[in-house]
matplotlib code that plots the C-alpha trace (Angstrom):
import matplotlib.pyplot as plt

x = [49.4, 46.0, 42.8, 39.9, 36.5, 32.9, 30.1, 26.7, 27.5, 30.6, 34.3, 36.7, 40.6, 41.6, 44.6, 44.9, 44.0, 41.9, 38.5, 35.8, 32.2, 30.0, 26.2, 24.4, 25.1, 23.2, 25.3, 26.6, 30.0, 32.7, 30.9, 32.9, 32.0, 33.4, 33.5, 33.9, 33.6, 37.3, 38.3, 42.1, 44.9, 48.1, 51.3, 52.5, 56.1, 54.9, 52.8, 49.1, 46.2, 43.5, 40.1, 38.0, 35.6, 36.5, 39.5, 38.4, 39.1, 40.1, 38.2, 38.5, 37.7, 36.5, 35.1, 32.1, 33.1, 30.1, 26.5, 25.2, 23.0, 24.2, 23.0, 19.4, 19.0, 15.8, 14.1, 11.7, 9.5, 7.5, 5.4, 4.4, 0.7, -0.3, -0.7, 1.8, 4.5, 6.3, 8.9, 10.6, 13.7, 16.1, 18.9, 21.1, 22.3, 25.9, 28.3, 31.9, 34.2, 37.9, 39.7, 41.5, 42.9, 43.1, 43.2, 44.8, 43.7]
y = [-57.5, -55.8, -55.7, -53.3, -55.0, -53.8, -55.1, -53.5, -49.8, -49.8, -50.3, -51.8, -51.9, -55.2, -57.5, -60.8, -60.7, -57.6, -57.4, -55.6, -54.6, -55.3, -55.2, -58.2, -61.5, -64.7, -67.2, -68.0, -67.9, -69.7, -69.7, -68.7, -65.7, -65.1, -61.6, -61.8, -58.2, -57.3, -54.0, -53.9, -56.1, -54.3, -54.9, -57.9, -57.9, -57.8, -54.7, -53.9, -55.5, -53.0, -54.2, -52.8, -52.7, -55.9, -58.2, -61.4, -64.6, -62.7, -63.1, -62.3, -65.1, -64.2, -65.9, -64.6, -63.5, -61.7, -60.7, -57.6, -54.5, -51.0, -48.5, -47.4, -44.1, -42.0, -40.5, -37.7, -35.5, -32.5, -30.0, -27.0, -26.1, -29.2, -31.7, -33.9, -35.8, -39.0, -40.8, -44.0, -45.9, -48.0, -50.4, -51.4, -55.0, -55.7, -58.7, -58.6, -60.8, -61.8, -61.7, -65.1, -64.7, -62.6, -64.8, -63.5, -64.7]
z = [89.7, 89.9, 87.9, 87.4, 87.1, 86.8, 88.9, 88.5, 87.9, 90.1, 89.1, 91.6, 91.6, 93.3, 93.7, 95.4, 99.2, 99.0, 100.7, 98.6, 99.4, 96.4, 95.9, 97.3, 95.7, 96.5, 98.5, 101.9, 103.6, 101.6, 98.3, 95.2, 93.1, 89.6, 88.1, 84.4, 83.3, 83.7, 82.1, 82.8, 84.1, 85.0, 87.0, 85.0, 83.6, 80.0, 80.5, 81.0, 79.1, 78.4, 77.3, 74.5, 76.4, 78.3, 78.4, 76.8, 78.9, 82.0, 85.3, 89.0, 91.4, 95.0, 98.1, 100.0, 103.5, 104.8, 104.0, 105.7, 105.5, 106.2, 108.7, 108.1, 106.3, 106.7, 103.7, 104.7, 102.5, 103.7, 101.8, 103.8, 104.2, 102.2, 105.1, 103.4, 105.4, 104.3, 106.3, 105.0, 105.9, 103.8, 104.5, 101.5, 101.4, 100.6, 100.3, 101.3, 99.2, 99.5, 96.2, 95.6, 92.1, 89.0, 85.9, 82.6, 79.2]

ax = plt.figure().add_subplot(projection="3d")
ax.plot(x, y, z, "-o")
ax.set_aspect("equal")
plt.show()
């Protein structure tokens, strides 16, 4: 059985035991995170449940495994003949979660 849920502006297809990298969530290792914006549940014997726009009462429960930041990217701007140069770096924070269960309504 798998589910598709939305977190932020991203959609994830997950089943139990999957590791997923989501945008940073507050918490530490072992904390539980609940994603309530479930769009679809499929793979069950009685057929898929499609939300309009969400499946009421469904949720995806996960555990925080890691908090990290990605490799630094450099944003550089340059305008010729204008004496304008800008250089800036950015590291995006993420949280890795382990999917524990997909709960149906």
